N, C-alpha and C positions, 0 to 999 in steps of 0.2 A: 680692239676690245679684248680684254684678257679673260680667258675662261668662259666660253659660251658654247651652247649647243644650238642646233639649227633644225628646222623642219621645212619640208616642201610639200604643199598640198596641191597636187596636179588634178586637172579635170579636163573635160571635153571642150569647155569654152573659156576657162581661165585657170591660171596657176598662181598660187599665193606662196609666199615664203616668209619665215620669221626666224628670229634668233632670241635667245634668252640667256641671261647671266645666271650665276649660281644662286641668286636670290629669287629668281623667277621673274625678273624684270624683262618685259617683252618689247621687242622692236619688230613691228610688222613692216615688211619691205614692199615696194611698189608692185601692184598686181600686173601680171602679164597675160598673154593669150593662152589658148588651150595647148595641151602637150600629149594628146592621145595618139600614139603611133598607128592605131588601127584606122584612122581616118584623116590624120593631119600630117602631110609630108614635111611640114616645118617644125615638128615636135622637138627635134633635137636642138634647134636654135633657141627655142623658148626655154628648154630645160637648161641649156648652157647659160642663158641670160640670168635665170634664177640663181644658179650656182655662183655666177660671177658677182651677183649682188650680195651673196653671203660671204664669199671669200674676200670681198673688198673690205670687210670688217676684220679679217684675220683668218686663222685656221680654226674651225670649230672642233671642239673636243669630240663631238659625235653629231651625225646628221641622220635623221629619218626622212626618207623620201617616199611619200604615199602617192603612187602614180596610177593613172587610169589604165585599166586592162591588165595590170600586172598579175601574173599567174594564169593567164588565159591563152596566150600565144607564145610558145617557147622562143621563137626567133626574136619577137619583140622584147620579151623579158631579158634575153641576153644583151640585146642592144642597149636597153635602158640601164641595166646593171653595169655594163662596161663604161657607159658615159658617166654615170654618177660616181662609181668607185674610182674611175680614172682621174677624176677631178677632186674627189673627196674620199681619200683612202679610208677614213674612219666613218663609214656610212653603211646603212642597210636600206634596201628598197623593198617596200611592201605595197599591197594594194591600197588605193586611196580610201576605200570603204573600211578596210581593216583599221586604218589609222583613225578614221572617224569613230568607229566602234570603241576603240581603246579610249579615246577622249570622252565619249559619252558616258561610259560605264566605269572607267578607271578600275577595272578588275572585278566588278560585280557582274551578276548574271542579268541577261535581258536581251531584247531584240532592238536592233537599229534598222529603221526603214529609211532608205535613202532614195530620193528621187530628184535628180537634177537633169542633166542632158540625157543620162541613162537612168536605170533603176535596178535596185537589188535590195535584199534584206540579209542581215547578218545577225547571228545570235550565238551566245555562249550559255551553256547549261550543263547538267550532269553528263551529257553525252559529248561535251567538247564544243569547239568553235566551228560553226558551219555557216554557209552562205547559200542563198537561193537567188536566182535571177542573174542579171548582168550578162545576158546572152547577146547583146548588141541589137542595133535597130533593125537588122534584116530579119531576125527570127525571135526577138524578145524585147526587153526593156519596156514592158507594159507599165503604164501609169507614169512614165517619165515625161519630161517636157517635150522630147522628140515625139513620143507616142501621141501626146495631146495635140501637137502641131499637125501630125499626120492625120489624126482623126478629124480635126477641124477642117483641114484643106480638102480631105477626101469628101467630106460632107458638102463643103462649098462647091466643089466641082460638080457634084450630083445636083445640087440646088440650081446651079447656073444652067445646067442642061434641062431643067424642068423635071428632074426625077425625084424631087422632094417637094414638100408642102410649103405654104406661105411662111410659116415660122422659120423654117430652115433657110428660105430665100432671104428673109430679113436678116438673119444671122450672117449669111454670106455677104450681104451688102454692107452690113456694119463692119465686118472684118476687113472687107476690101477698102473701106475708108481708112481704117486704122493702119493698113499696110501701104496706103497711098498708091493704090493700083490704078492703072489706066482704065477708066470706066468703060470705054467703048471697045476695048480689046476683046476678041471672041474667047480667048483663053487667058484671062488676066492672072489667075493664080499660078498657072504653069509658066507664063511669061515672067512673073515676078521671081519665081524660084530659080529659073534658068539664069537669071541675071546676078544671082548671089555668088560671091567668090567662094563661100563655104556653105553649100546648100544644107548640110546637116545642122550646122550651127544656126543658120537662118530658120530652119524648120523648128528647131527647139525654141527659138525666140518667139515664135507665134504663140506659144503657151501663155506668155504674159499678157498678150492682147485678149486671149480667150478669158483669162482670169479677170481682166478689167471689165469685159462685157458681162461676165457672171456677176461681178460686184454691182454692176449697173442694173441688174435684174433680168438679163437675157436668159430665158429658160433653156434654150438650146445649149448655150455655153455652160450653164450650170449642170446640165445633164452629162456633157462631155467630161467635166471635172469630177462629177460624182462617179462615173465609170472608172476614171483614173484611180480614185480612192479605193474602189472595190478591187481593182487589180493589185494594188499595194497591200490590201488586207490579205489577199490570197497568198502573196509572197511571205508576209509576216507570219501567218499561221503555219505555212509549210516549213519555214526555217525553225520556228519554235518547236515543232514536232521533231525535227531532225536533231535539235540540240537537247531534247529530253525535257523541255519546259512544260509544265502543266498549264491548265487554263488560268487566265487572269495574270499572265506574265507582264512584267514591266516592259515598257517599250518607249522609245524616243525616236526622233526623226532628225533628218539632215537633208539639205538640198533645197533648191529654190522652189520646187513644186509644193513641198510641204509648208511653205510660207503662204500658200493660197488658203484662205479661210474655208472655201468650199471643199477643197481636197482634204484639209486637216480634219474638218468635221466629219467627212465621210469615213476616214480611216479610224478616228476615235469611236464613231458609232459602230463600225464593223468589228472592232476589237473589244468593244464593251467597256472601255475605260480611257481616260485622258492620258496623254503622254507624260512621262516624267521629265524634269528639266535635265538636259545633258550636264554632266559635271564640267566638261570642257568641250570646246568646239574641236573640229578635226585638226586644225593647225596647232592648237595648244596641246591636243592629245599627242601629236607628233613630238612636240618639245618635251612633254613628260616622258615619252618612251626614250627619246634621245638622252635625256638626263640619266635615266636608268642604265642605258647601255654605256654611258660614259663613266658609270660607277659612282655617281653623285649621291645615290640613295635619297632621292627627293622625297620629302615628307609633306605633311599637310600644309605647312607654311608656304612651301614652294608651289604646291598646287593652287592654294588660295591666291598667291600672287599672280600666277598664270591666269586664273579665272578673272581677276580684277582687270587684267590687261594693262598693268602698270608699265610706264616707260614711254619711249618715243614711238607711239603707235601711229605710224604714218598712214595706214590704210586699214583700219579695223574691219571695214566692210569686206575686205578681200579675204578675211578668214572665215567668212560665213557663206558657204556654198548654198 
């Protein structure tokens, strides 16, 4: 492919990559597993596979790699940067949420609330670009899929012990069915977790089961998700203040958790307004940045083409964390 830019959108549970030509025609490449060096010893192999999928098409004019945890642990940053720039000399590595923010606002002011495996909020305003959250599952990531999974399983353990009421016990039993747990095991949730090859990813995956129960009318599940929304509102308000944004700021969302109707409604209610539509998703935001860094001076037509997702879009869902 002659004359193209590339983007990599890494995450805790999945890694997406795409390329775009000078017209903004997009090819989304096959989705891979997670590439967070903070908890995944196989992160480098995943990232190398994503890069190999790009370079199989030729040498990109520029690549933006939005990677999880970048800017947080210096040793990890250096390792990721060495790997990416060693294989792609014309490339920049940035935080995956920064890439999502650039896509969502394309230069405008506002707040991005991101909640996938982890959580954080990023905003740009009169006081510059700032971020809040993203402290990791041991001390932070409130409102994330992992946090929801932890809250749910903690409640289930207490209910199994008889430390909770009937409604919580019913929730625990419903969740145990969805997880296909061994019914007569004395510690079924612990047994299930210890059998998972990647417990952190498995814990985050519990969130989708909680959401399904919430949609089915389970009040306990709905309450867990509502609390997740409240935690995300706190992050959004804090980062808006740091960025110098006034009340009633524009905001948008990214990540699997915000696709939950219950969580999305809680955040919108807490912030007092509905989210705006992102201009581009994270992956296409990376392509936009890469085109700028390549010196293409991408205009409205290029962005519109990116947004339409034109081209050989093999896995459009992979671009949507």
